[in-house]
Steps between C-alpha positions, in 0.01 A plus 500: 500500500570836661608513860450774752538607856178624655643828623625691196746716691845366414358212297395435145280286280693305237437240231744207514655427161783263596637319805868410476806404701833661410798269470841606628842409377589141587720463807437847644297604801240766434206650686227410248542125532160325517313829464211532256415827326202625301477725198184710536306780328393769744166676546443847645207640692430839337612783725224669690245232417310310759253220442243531225177635655282239325702177527709596805801338327844655448609587146837369380695618196798334341816680605679632192849626429557832323525317165154343551621147578363322806704544816645174623701392798688202639417411858558205735215250521497531879378862464176386333213493745159412360330445162264773385214491254485776240223579251559694178349850514342558162355849521238595241597222256714189525801457273406262218827303551403387852409138566484292817857388427674828422315771694787534747739561209309771312315688773679791667257566787358251748281477806658340807224256590452519875198266481714206386535346846445597863874533566523782246158654563549625855850656466411670168176634649678721751 
């Protein structure tokens, strides 16, 4: 499930792929002891876009590297703030590969659903 911070300045929306805890060398002290990390895929808000005039929801696109692969990141779990609900943005026609189980894997554009709960509605409405 993607996570986001309500104010987009300095924050991002990301899809968690893995939560893990690095293990250090036995018998040594190190700063990452008992620290959990996440491997995430990032989303971008297209530059210069505001909310859609009809739905009043923000558009998200998968962040991509120059070779076309999805941009990923490793970040500490304690930097995650709140779950977010995203909806695939189909356009004129939906991709025939999409199902209820894989739409987050094949879609490249999404709506950030501000109507999901009251805690996301008010901050995303500003």
